[in-house]
C-alpha positions in Angstrom: 194.5 75.2 222.0 192.7 72.2 223.5 191.6 72.6 227.0 192.5 76.5 227.2 190.2 78.8 228.6 188.5 80.6 225.7 188.6 84.4 225.9 186.6 86.8 223.2 187.8 90.3 223.0 185.4 92.8 221.3 186.2 96.3 220.0 188.6 97.8 217.2 191.8 99.9 216.8 194.8 100.2 219.2 193.0 99.4 222.4 191.7 96.2 221.1 195.2 95.3 219.7 196.5 95.7 223.3 194.2 93.1 224.8 194.9 90.8 221.9 198.7 91.4 222.7 198.1 90.2 226.0 195.9 87.3 225.1 198.6 86.2 222.7 201.2 86.2 225.8 199.0 83.8 227.6 197.8 80.2 227.4 194.2 80.8 226.1 192.1 80.3 223.1 191.5 83.7 221.7 188.9 85.2 219.5 188.7 88.9 218.5 185.3 90.3 217.3 186.1 93.2 215.4 184.2 96.4 214.0 184.1 97.2 210.1 183.0 100.7 210.2 186.0 102.4 209.8 185.9 105.0 206.8 189.3 106.8 207.2 192.8 106.2 205.8 193.7 103.2 203.8 190.6 101.1 205.1 188.3 104.0 203.9 190.2 104.2 200.3 189.5 100.3 199.7 186.1 100.6 201.0 185.1 103.1 198.4 187.4 101.8 195.8 186.7 97.8 196.3 183.4 97.8 197.5 184.5 95.8 200.7 184.0 96.0 204.5 186.9 97.9 206.4 189.9 96.0 206.8 192.2 97.8 208.9 191.0 96.9 212.4 190.9 93.2 211.4 194.7 93.7 210.2 195.7 95.1 213.2 193.9 92.3 215.0 195.9 89.6 213.1 199.3 91.3 213.8 198.3 91.6 217.7 198.0 88.0 217.7 201.1 86.9 215.4 204.4 86.2 217.0 207.1 88.7 216.1 208.8 87.6 212.7 209.5 88.8 209.4 206.3 88.2 208.0 204.3 90.4 210.4 206.9 93.2 210.0 206.2 93.5 206.2 202.4 92.6 206.7 202.5 95.6 208.9 204.3 98.1 206.2 202.7 101.2 205.4 203.5 102.6 201.9 205.0 106.4 201.8 204.3 108.1 198.5 203.2 107.4 195.0 199.8 105.9 194.1 200.1 103.5 197.3 200.5 106.1 199.6 199.1 105.4 203.2 198.2 102.0 202.2 199.1 99.1 204.7 200.3 96.2 203.0 198.5 94.0 205.4 195.3 95.7 204.1 196.1 95.0 200.3 197.1 91.3 201.3 193.6 90.7 202.8 191.8 92.5 199.6 193.7 89.9 197.6 193.0 87.0 199.6 189.3 88.1 199.6 189.2 88.2 195.7 191.0 84.6 196.1 188.4 83.3 198.3 185.7 84.5 195.9 184.7 87.4 198.2 184.3 85.1 201.2 185.9 87.3 203.9 185.8 84.7 206.7 187.6 82.3 204.5 190.1 85.0 203.9 190.6 86.0 207.7 191.1 82.1 208.3 193.8 81.8 205.7 195.7 85.2 207.2 195.4 83.8 210.4 197.1 80.5 209.4 199.7 82.6 207.3 200.9 84.7 210.2 200.7 82.0 212.8 198.2 83.8 215.0 197.7 82.7 218.3 193.7 83.0 217.7 191.0 83.9 215.2 190.1 87.3 214.0 186.3 87.7 212.9 184.2 90.8 212.0 181.1 91.6 213.6 179.5 91.6 210.5 180.3 91.0 206.7 177.7 93.8 205.6 178.8 97.0 204.4 177.8 99.0 207.2 178.1 102.9 207.9 178.6 104.2 211.3 175.8 107.4 211.9 175.6 109.4 215.3 173.1 112.0 216.5 175.6 114.7 218.7 174.0 117.3 220.5 170.9 117.0 217.9 173.3 117.1 214.7 173.4 114.0 212.6 177.2 113.3 211.6 177.9 110.2 209.2 181.0 108.1 209.1 183.2 106.9 211.8 186.1 109.8 211.3 183.3 112.4 211.8 181.5 110.6 214.8 184.9 110.2 216.3 186.1 113.9 216.1 182.8 115.8 216.4 182.3 117.0 220.1 179.2 117.1 222.1 177.9 115.2 225.2 174.7 114.1 224.1 175.8 111.4 221.6 173.6 108.5 220.4 175.1 105.9 217.3 173.6 103.7 215.2 174.7 101.7 211.9 172.9 101.9 208.4 171.4 99.6 207.7 170.0 99.1 211.1 170.1 95.4 211.2 173.2 93.9 209.6 173.7 90.3 209.8 176.1 89.0 212.4 178.8 87.0 211.8 178.3 83.7 212.7 181.7 82.5 213.8 181.6 85.6 216.1 178.4 84.7 217.8 179.5 80.8 218.3 182.7 82.2 220.1 180.8 84.3 222.2 178.3 81.8 223.1 181.2 79.0 224.0 183.3 81.8 225.7 184.7 81.7 229.6 185.5 85.7 229.3 184.4 88.3 227.2 186.6 91.4 227.3 185.0 94.6 225.9 187.6 97.2 225.0 189.6 99.1 225.9 189.3 101.4 223.0 187.4 104.3 221.5 184.0 104.0 223.1 181.5 105.0 220.5 183.8 104.1 217.3 185.5 100.9 218.3 183.5 99.1 221.1 179.7 100.0 220.6 179.5 99.4 216.7 180.0 95.8 217.4 177.1 96.1 220.0 174.8 97.7 217.2 174.7 94.4 215.4 171.9 92.7 216.4 173.1 89.1 216.6 176.2 90.3 218.5 174.3 92.1 221.0 172.0 89.0 221.4 174.9 86.6 221.7 176.1 88.9 224.6 172.7 88.9 226.2 172.6 85.0 226.2 176.1 83.7 227.0 177.0 82.3 230.2 180.8 83.9 230.0 181.5 86.8 232.5 181.7 89.8 230.5 184.3 92.6 231.7 184.9 95.9 230.4 188.6 96.8 230.4 187.8 100.5 231.1 189.9 103.4 229.1 192.5 105.2 231.0 191.7 108.6 230.1 188.9 110.2 228.3 189.3 110.7 224.5 189.3 114.3 222.9 186.2 114.8 220.8 184.6 111.4 221.4 184.3 111.1 225.0 185.3 114.8 226.0 183.9 115.2 229.6 182.7 111.8 230.3 183.7 109.9 233.4 184.5 106.3 233.7 181.0 105.7 235.1 179.8 107.6 231.9 181.6 105.1 229.9 179.8 102.2 231.6 176.4 103.5 231.4 176.8 103.9 227.8 178.0 100.3 227.2 174.9 99.2 229.4 172.6 101.5 227.2 173.6 99.3 224.0 173.0 95.9 225.8 169.7 96.4 227.4 169.0 92.9 227.8 172.3 92.3 230.0 171.7 92.8 233.6 175.5 93.4 234.6 178.6 93.6 233.5 182.0 93.6 235.6 184.9 96.5 235.1 188.7 96.2 235.0 190.2 99.7 235.9 193.6 101.1 236.3 194.7 101.9 239.5 198.2 103.1 239.6 200.4 106.2 238.6 198.0 108.8 236.5 198.7 108.4 232.7 198.9 111.0 230.0 196.7 110.9 227.2 194.6 112.9 224.9 192.5 113.7 227.7 192.2 113.9 231.2 192.7 110.4 233.1 189.7 108.6 234.5 189.6 107.8 238.3 188.3 104.2 238.8 185.0 105.2 240.0 182.5 103.2 238.4 180.2 101.5 240.9 176.3 101.7 240.4 173.8 100.1 238.5 174.6 97.0 236.3 178.2 96.7 237.6 178.9 93.2 239.6 182.3 93.6 240.0 185.1 96.0 239.7 188.8 94.7 239.7 191.6 97.2 240.1 195.2 96.8 238.7 198.3 98.7 237.6 197.3 98.4 233.7 199.0 101.8 232.1 202.4 101.4 230.0 205.3 103.1 231.2 207.9 103.0 233.9 207.8 104.4 237.4 205.6 107.5 237.5 205.8 108.1 233.7 202.8 106.6 232.3 200.8 107.1 229.0 197.2 106.5 228.3 197.8 102.8 226.5 197.5 99.6 228.4 200.5 97.6 228.9 199.9 94.2 227.3 201.9 92.4 230.1 200.3 94.1 232.9 196.7 93.5 230.9 197.7 90.1 230.6 198.5 89.4 234.5 195.1 91.1 235.1 193.0 89.0 232.7 195.0 85.6 234.1 193.6 86.8 237.7 190.1 87.3 236.3 190.0 83.7 235.0 192.0 82.2 237.8 188.7 83.6 239.9 186.2 81.5 238.1 
């Protein structure tokens, strides 16, 4: 999209999908940088059976950037029963495209984006096979599912192997971006795993783009139980040691109902260069859920871009 602002969204899962849906509604040049450490569900089965990186979060990113239509609808179909039980047709289609591309994930993702007429591109943070590992209150747990569901406040995460190769197209997009949006989404299993790839962290340290964290609306049971919004920001900054500051976009409106308590928008302090407030929660009136509304998020991102 010639002349459009370049926005990079970093994360994974449903949170990143909300950001990408928002970007699809805008006249921007959108790129997603996605974690590939998932080891549950269809993605986990395909990783174990086919020896490939996790595809589910990338599939969700493609569908979020694709205009509604029959092809995205069938791409998002999930089988029920039989040998394909739990598999997403989109995941299986991506496996086929990767094999047809001789194992080149990036070629496959480019073809998938064209097939679905996506208004942007989706790149993995790394094409290396990585495992998310955490030390939680002194106990080591392995795998994205275990990290997400194990409770404990003292939490440190890393990837094995510890220095995977960053996707060059992801680094290029960050370098050329006008705005980088981190999240929203699961802090330690969707957002931070991208920052654990050295080349991605270095690109974020070096970029001239504004970096904005789209703060979660509620704490997440297990993963961030007991954490405040400021705690979320502190954790992000811990994994961006060379970045002196980021901006934060917070929900300011009716209290949303989620898996954990709502997070008041109190994030000021070390490393925060600006705090932006907007009504971001999905729902009508006072009935809100713990998910970002793409239309409201698009309006907030547009204001951030117009400020520049």
